C-alpha positions as CSV (number, residue, x, y, z in Angstrom):
1,M,89.7,145.2,8.3
2,S,91.4,145.0,11.9
3,E,94.8,146.0,10.5
4,I,93.0,149.3,9.2
5,I,91.4,150.0,12.4
6,K,94.5,149.6,13.8
7,A,96.2,152.1,11.9
8,Q,93.6,154.5,12.1
9,K,93.9,154.2,16.0
10,F,97.6,154.6,16.0
11,L,97.5,157.7,13.7
12,L,94.7,159.2,15.9
13,F,97.4,158.4,19.2
14,F,100.0,160.0,17.0
15,F,97.8,163.3,16.0
16,L,96.9,163.9,19.6
17,F,100.6,163.4,20.7
18,F,101.6,165.6,18.0
19,I,99.0,168.5,18.7
20,N,99.5,168.2,22.3
21,F,103.4,169.0,22.0
22,L,102.8,171.8,19.7
23,V,100.2,173.6,22.1
24,Y,102.4,173.0,25.0
25,F,105.6,174.1,23.3
26,F,104.4,176.9,21.3
27,S,102.3,178.4,23.9
28,W,105.4,179.2,25.8
29,L,107.6,180.3,23.3
30,F,104.6,182.6,21.9
31,F,104.6,184.4,25.4
32,Y,108.2,184.5,25.8
33,K,109.3,185.6,22.7
34,T,106.4,188.5,22.2
35,G,107.6,189.5,25.8
36,I,104.0,189.0,27.5
37,N,105.7,186.4,29.9
38,S,109.4,186.7,29.9
39,L,110.4,183.8,32.5
40,P,112.1,181.4,30.7
41,M,112.4,178.8,33.4
42,Q,109.9,178.7,36.6
43,S,111.8,177.1,39.0
44,E,115.6,175.8,40.0
45,D,114.2,172.4,40.5
46,I,114.3,172.1,36.8
47,L,117.7,172.9,36.1
48,P,120.1,169.7,37.3
49,S,117.6,167.4,35.3
50,V,117.9,169.6,32.3
51,F,121.7,170.1,32.5
52,T,122.1,166.3,33.6
53,S,121.1,165.6,30.3
54,I,123.1,167.7,28.4
55,S,126.0,166.3,30.5
56,I,125.4,162.5,29.5
57,I,125.1,163.3,25.5
58,K,128.3,165.8,25.7
59,D,130.4,164.2,28.2
60,G,129.2,160.7,29.2
61,T,128.8,161.3,32.8
62,I,126.0,162.5,34.9
63,Y,127.9,165.1,37.1
64,V,127.7,168.6,36.0
65,N,131.2,169.7,36.7
66,E,131.4,171.6,33.3
67,Y,128.3,173.6,33.7
68,Y,128.6,174.1,37.6
69,E,130.0,177.9,37.3
70,M,127.2,178.3,34.7
71,M,124.4,177.4,37.2
72,I,125.4,179.3,40.0
73,S,126.1,182.5,38.0
74,K,122.5,182.8,37.1
75,Y,121.0,180.1,40.4
76,P,123.1,180.2,43.4
77,Q,121.9,179.2,46.6
78,P,119.2,181.6,47.6
79,D,120.2,182.3,51.3
80,D,124.3,181.9,50.6
81,V,126.2,182.2,47.1
82,S,129.3,180.5,48.7
83,L,127.3,177.0,49.2
84,T,126.5,174.5,46.7
85,P,123.3,175.2,45.6
86,F,120.2,173.0,47.1
87,Y,119.7,171.4,43.7
88,L,123.1,169.7,43.6
89,R,125.5,167.7,45.7
90,K,128.8,167.9,46.0
91,I,130.4,164.0,45.9
92,G,134.4,164.6,46.3
93,E,135.4,167.3,43.7
94,N,132.3,166.2,41.1
95,Y,128.7,167.9,41.3
96,I,125.9,166.1,40.7
97,T,121.8,166.6,40.9
98,A,119.8,166.3,44.1
99,F,117.1,165.0,42.4
100,P,116.6,161.7,40.4
101,L,117.5,161.0,37.6
102,M,114.8,159.7,35.7
103,S,113.6,163.0,34.1
104,S,116.9,163.2,32.4
105,V,117.0,159.9,31.0
106,I,113.4,160.3,29.6
107,S,114.9,163.7,27.8
108,L,117.7,162.5,26.2
109,P,116.0,162.2,22.7
110,I,115.2,165.4,22.9
111,T,118.4,166.6,23.8
112,F,120.5,164.5,21.5
113,F,118.7,166.2,18.5
114,Y,118.6,169.4,19.9
115,L,122.4,169.3,20.3
116,L,122.8,168.1,16.7
117,F,121.5,171.3,15.5
118,D,123.0,173.6,18.3
119,K,126.5,172.4,20.4
120,S,126.6,175.1,22.5
121,V,125.2,175.0,25.7
122,S,124.2,178.4,26.5
123,W,121.1,179.8,28.8
124,E,118.7,179.8,25.8
125,S,119.7,176.4,24.7
126,V,118.9,174.9,28.2
127,Y,115.3,176.6,28.0
128,Y,114.6,175.0,25.0
129,I,115.6,171.9,25.7
130,S,113.7,171.9,29.1
131,H,110.5,173.3,27.4
132,L,111.0,170.9,24.6
133,S,111.3,167.8,26.8
134,G,108.6,168.9,29.3
135,S,106.4,169.4,26.1
136,F,107.3,166.1,24.7
137,I,106.6,163.9,28.1
138,L,103.0,165.5,28.6
139,A,102.1,165.3,25.2
140,L,103.0,161.3,25.4
141,S,101.4,161.4,28.6
142,S,98.0,162.7,27.3
143,A,98.0,160.5,24.0
144,L,98.0,157.7,26.7
145,V,95.2,158.9,28.5
146,F,93.2,158.7,25.3
147,Y,94.5,155.3,24.5
148,I,93.4,154.2,28.1
149,F,89.8,155.7,27.8
150,Y,89.3,154.9,23.7
151,N,91.0,151.4,23.6
152,L,91.0,149.9,27.0
153,L,88.0,151.2,28.8
154,K,86.0,151.7,25.4
155,S,84.7,155.1,26.0
156,S,83.0,156.3,23.0
157,L,85.6,159.0,21.0
158,K,83.6,162.1,22.0
159,K,84.2,161.2,25.6
160,S,87.9,160.3,25.2
161,L,88.7,163.6,23.9
162,I,87.1,165.3,26.2
163,L,88.6,163.3,28.9
164,T,92.3,163.7,27.3
165,F,91.1,168.0,27.0
166,I,90.4,167.7,30.7
167,F,93.8,166.1,31.2
168,S,95.9,167.9,29.2
169,F,94.7,171.6,29.2
170,C,92.3,172.2,32.2
171,T,94.9,171.1,35.0
172,I,98.5,172.3,35.7
173,N,99.8,170.2,33.1
174,L,99.1,173.0,30.5
175,P,100.9,176.1,32.5
176,L,103.0,174.3,35.0
177,I,104.3,170.6,34.3
178,S,104.6,170.7,30.3
179,Q,106.7,174.0,30.8
180,G,109.9,172.4,31.9
181,L,111.6,169.3,32.8
182,W,110.1,168.8,36.1
183,Q,109.9,165.4,38.2
184,H,106.1,165.1,37.7
185,G,105.6,164.8,34.1
186,T,107.6,161.9,34.2
187,V,105.7,160.3,37.0
188,Q,102.7,160.7,35.2
189,L,104.1,159.2,32.5
190,F,105.1,156.1,34.4
191,G,101.6,156.4,36.3
192,L,100.0,155.9,32.8
193,L,101.8,153.1,32.0
194,A,101.6,151.4,35.0
195,I,97.8,151.5,34.7
196,I,97.9,150.5,31.2
197,F,99.7,147.3,32.0
198,Y,97.7,146.7,35.2
199,L,94.2,146.8,32.9
200,K,96.2,144.5,30.2
201,N,97.2,142.1,33.3
202,N,100.7,142.4,32.0
203,P,103.1,141.8,35.3
204,F,106.6,142.7,33.9
205,L,105.5,145.7,32.3
206,L,103.7,146.8,35.1
207,Y,106.3,146.5,38.0
208,L,108.9,147.7,35.3
209,S,107.0,150.8,35.0
210,L,106.1,151.1,39.0
211,G,109.5,150.6,39.5
212,L,110.7,153.0,37.1
213,G,108.2,155.6,38.4
214,V,109.9,155.2,42.0
215,L,113.0,156.1,40.4
216,A,111.2,159.4,38.7
217,R,110.1,160.5,41.9
218,P,110.2,158.5,45.5
219,T,106.5,159.0,46.5
220,F,105.4,157.0,43.6
221,G,105.9,154.3,46.0
222,L,102.5,154.3,47.2
223,I,101.2,153.9,43.9
224,L,103.3,150.6,43.5
225,I,101.9,149.6,47.4
226,I,98.3,150.7,46.1
227,L,98.5,148.7,43.1
228,S,99.9,145.8,44.7
229,I,97.6,145.4,47.1
230,F,94.8,145.2,44.7
231,L,96.6,142.6,42.7
232,I,96.7,140.7,45.8
233,V,92.9,141.4,46.7
234,N,92.1,140.3,43.3
235,K,93.9,137.1,43.9
236,R,91.8,136.3,46.5
237,K,88.8,137.2,44.9
238,K,89.9,135.0,41.8
239,I,89.5,137.9,39.5
240,Y,93.1,137.3,38.2
241,P,93.4,133.2,38.3
242,D,96.7,133.4,36.5
243,F,98.0,135.1,39.3
244,D,100.5,132.4,40.2
245,F,104.4,131.9,41.0
246,K,105.0,132.6,37.3
247,Y,102.7,136.0,37.8
248,L,104.9,137.0,40.6
249,G,108.5,136.0,38.8
250,L,107.4,138.1,36.1
251,S,106.8,141.0,38.3
252,F,109.9,140.5,40.3
253,V,112.1,140.4,37.1
254,G,110.2,143.8,36.0
255,L,110.8,145.4,39.4
256,I,114.6,144.0,39.9
257,I,115.5,146.1,36.7
258,P,115.0,149.7,38.2
259,V,116.2,148.4,41.4
260,V,119.7,147.3,39.8
261,F,120.0,150.2,37.7
262,F,119.8,152.3,40.9
263,L,122.0,150.4,42.9
264,F,124.5,150.9,40.0
265,Y,124.6,154.5,39.8
266,N,123.9,155.4,43.0
267,Q,127.0,153.3,43.7
268,V,129.0,154.5,40.7
269,F,128.3,158.2,41.0
270,Y,126.8,159.0,44.2
271,Q,128.8,156.5,46.5
272,S,126.3,156.5,49.4
273,L,122.3,156.5,49.5
274,S,123.0,159.5,52.1
275,N,124.3,161.7,49.2
276,Q,120.9,161.2,47.3
277,G,119.2,164.8,47.4
278,Y,115.8,163.5,49.4
279,A,118.2,161.7,51.9
280,S,119.2,164.7,53.4
281,Q,115.4,166.2,53.9
282,L,113.6,163.2,55.4
283,D,114.4,164.2,58.9
284,D,113.3,167.8,59.0
285,S,111.1,168.5,56.1
286,W,107.8,166.8,57.5
287,Q,106.7,170.1,58.9
288,G,103.4,170.4,57.1
289,N,100.5,172.0,59.5
290,F,98.0,168.9,59.1
291,P,95.1,169.1,58.8
292,E,94.8,172.7,57.2
293,S,97.7,171.5,54.6
294,F,95.3,168.9,53.6
295,I,92.5,171.2,52.9
296,G,94.9,173.9,51.6
297,M,95.5,171.3,49.0
298,F,92.0,171.4,47.9
299,L,90.6,174.8,48.8
300,S,93.6,177.3,49.2
301,P,92.5,180.4,47.0
302,S,96.3,180.5,45.6
303,K,96.9,176.8,45.7
304,G,93.7,174.5,46.0
305,I,93.0,171.7,43.4
306,L,89.2,172.8,43.2
307,I,90.1,176.4,42.7
308,Y,92.9,176.0,39.8
309,S,90.7,173.2,38.0
310,P,87.1,173.4,39.3
311,I,86.4,170.7,36.8
312,L,88.0,168.1,39.0
313,I,84.9,168.7,41.7
314,F,83.4,165.6,39.3
315,S,86.3,163.5,40.3
316,L,85.0,163.9,43.9
317,I,81.7,163.2,42.7
318,G,82.9,159.8,40.8
319,F,85.0,158.6,43.8
320,Y,81.4,159.0,45.5
321,Y,79.6,157.5,42.9
322,G,82.2,154.9,41.3
323,Y,83.7,153.9,44.2
324,K,81.7,150.5,44.3
325,K,81.2,150.2,40.9
326,H,84.6,150.3,39.1
327,E,87.7,149.0,40.3
328,L,89.8,151.7,38.4
329,V,87.7,154.5,40.3
330,K,88.6,152.6,43.9
331,I,92.4,152.7,42.8
332,S,92.2,156.2,42.0
333,F,90.5,157.0,45.0
334,W,93.0,155.6,47.3
335,V,95.9,156.7,45.6
336,V,94.7,160.3,45.5
337,L,93.8,160.0,49.5
338,I,97.1,158.5,50.3
339,H,98.9,161.0,48.2
340,C,97.3,164.0,49.6
341,L,97.5,162.7,53.4
342,V,101.2,161.9,53.1
343,L,102.2,165.1,51.0
344,S,100.2,167.3,53.5
345,K,103.0,166.7,55.9
346,W,105.6,167.9,53.6
347,K,106.3,171.5,54.4
348,H,106.1,172.8,50.9
349,W,102.7,170.8,50.6
350,Y,101.8,174.0,48.3
351,G,104.3,173.3,46.3
352,G,106.9,176.0,46.6
353,Y,107.6,178.6,43.6
354,G,105.0,177.5,41.0
355,F,101.7,178.1,39.4
356,G,98.9,175.9,41.3
357,Y,98.9,172.4,43.0
358,R,102.5,171.3,42.1
359,M,102.7,168.9,44.9
360,V,99.4,167.1,43.9
361,S,100.2,167.1,40.0
362,D,102.0,163.6,40.4
363,V,98.6,161.9,40.7
364,I,96.7,164.1,38.3
365,P,95.5,160.9,35.9
366,F,94.1,159.5,39.1
367,F,91.8,162.3,39.2
368,I,90.3,161.9,35.7
369,F,89.3,158.4,36.1
370,P,86.3,159.2,38.2
371,I,85.5,162.2,35.8
372,W,85.0,159.1,33.1
373,F,83.1,157.3,35.3
374,M,80.8,160.0,35.7
375,L,80.6,160.9,31.9
376,E,80.0,157.3,31.1
377,T,76.9,156.8,33.6
378,H,75.5,160.7,34.0
379,F,76.8,162.3,30.6
380,E,73.3,163.8,29.5
381,R,72.7,165.1,32.9
382,I,75.9,166.5,33.8
383,K,77.1,167.8,30.2
384,K,76.2,171.2,30.5
385,I,77.8,172.0,34.0
386,V,80.7,169.5,32.7
387,F,81.4,171.9,29.8
388,G,81.1,175.4,31.7
389,L,83.7,174.0,34.4
390,I,85.5,172.8,31.4
391,L,85.6,176.3,30.1
392,L,86.4,178.1,33.3
393,S,89.3,175.5,34.4
394,F,91.1,176.2,31.1
395,L,90.8,179.9,31.3
396,I,92.4,179.6,34.6
397,Q,95.1,177.4,33.4
398,F,95.6,180.0,30.6
399,S,95.8,182.7,32.9
400,G,99.3,180.7,34.3
401,L,100.9,180.7,31.1
402,V,100.3,184.6,30.6
403,F,100.7,185.7,34.3
404,F,103.0,183.1,36.3
405,D,106.5,184.9,36.5
406,S,107.2,184.4,40.1
407,I,106.4,187.9,41.0
408,W,103.2,187.2,42.9
409,H,105.3,184.9,45.2
410,N,108.0,187.4,45.7
411,A,105.2,190.0,46.8
412,Y,103.1,187.8,49.4
413,D,105.2,184.1,49.8
414,T,106.5,183.9,53.6
415,G,107.3,180.4,53.6
416,F,105.8,177.1,55.1
417,K,105.6,178.5,58.8
418,N,103.2,181.0,58.3
419,T,101.2,180.0,55.6
420,S,98.1,182.4,55.8
421,W,99.0,183.8,52.8
422,L,97.8,180.8,51.0
423,W,94.4,181.9,52.6
424,S,94.4,185.5,51.8
425,I,91.4,186.4,48.8
426,E,92.7,189.7,48.8
427,N,96.1,189.0,47.9
428,S,95.6,185.6,46.0
429,E,97.1,184.9,43.1
430,A,94.1,185.3,40.8
431,V,92.9,188.6,42.0
432,F,96.6,189.9,42.1
433,N,96.6,189.0,38.5
434,I,93.8,191.3,38.1
435,R,95.1,194.1,39.4
436,R,98.3,193.7,37.1
437,V,95.7,193.9,34.2
438,L,94.2,197.2,35.8
439,V,97.8,198.5,36.2
440,K,98.4,197.7,32.7
441,L,95.1,200.0,31.6
442,G,96.0,202.5,33.8
443,F,93.5,202.3,36.4
444,L,96.0,201.4,39.2
445,D,99.7,202.5,39.7
446,K,100.8,199.3,41.1
447,A,99.6,195.9,42.1
448,C,101.2,195.7,45.3
449,E,102.8,197.5,47.6
450,V,106.1,196.3,47.1
451,C,106.0,196.2,43.2
452,L,107.5,198.0,40.6
453,P,104.8,200.5,39.0
454,E,104.9,198.5,35.7
455,N,103.9,195.5,37.7
């Protein structure tokens, strides 16, 4: 009987993965092919990860020399086309991604199978590989969310599905993170794996996941530190009596593998830490206007977490009620708080070009755990409000699939030095999109002063 139950759970896990993958990928493909939203790639930030994955498969190297002219022909350096674009670094005569490698590594199976059927490297194939990879990573993350709640935390099937739906379709995972090979999807994947192995008390796989997460995006180091602190505190409280030298040894081995991998490819390809993309940004990029930036992460009319995903209001309520009652809620509180505090000092705390709260998307899973606590303890009292906010949040994400094409950014984005545009209600992204609908219906001539009549 237990084998049958395990088989049923696996089939359910695979079914959720498959359904999420189809929704993520075909939601883009439908709007793209019908011309409703003709934007094939939401940001140049995605570009080097896709080409690196292609280069590994076709050329056996992470250098993207073969595709450099192709890349700059469509996506040159915005302020000076004669310069190497910001998303690449030039090492001698070679060009290499300025961003971490892990998203490219995770996408290799998708890239390999795609290139079996289409050996050409055209812009269309780049777009397809990007979307297929982003959909794959987020679909897998969604299935892991279900696994955590249903298998590890023993929540009911109904509540586990509700929480998985919130994660998958009521956050910017639907309109943004799943729609390309972003770093953020890979970070969420490793964050969820880390939580799974933390709950299973598996030190080797825990620190392997944490180390790979740091390679995916350096700010993941905050999660590594927080989970390590909780392990030490739990040892002192004797919650983990087997936290001994063997535990520490397995943790070290798990962590050293990503470290060795990083040192290897840094030495062979980048040749110096200074050539890593984020190294050049450490000195002059911490220009966020705190506390405005911190408050804006939650309440900005055009970027705020609670504005774009109102269901996450229950995350804050869950932190309040569950902080002292469940360790996972306490961990989540510190991960969200520290992450938002640190990233609020980053000059592009609002996420740059993109739909919603991109800079906070790394820790979306940690917004879901306190909601789980609220559903477990207050479900009957709050279910009507929860379902109402789920519907509203989903509609907002759906609007991102339909409307986000960078026109709003081009019209109003004045950068990080003057952030008044992020607080305007009249010219907020949502109101702007309403005006675009009115233009289509013939009630307005154009949606903004600099917009073309059809926009």
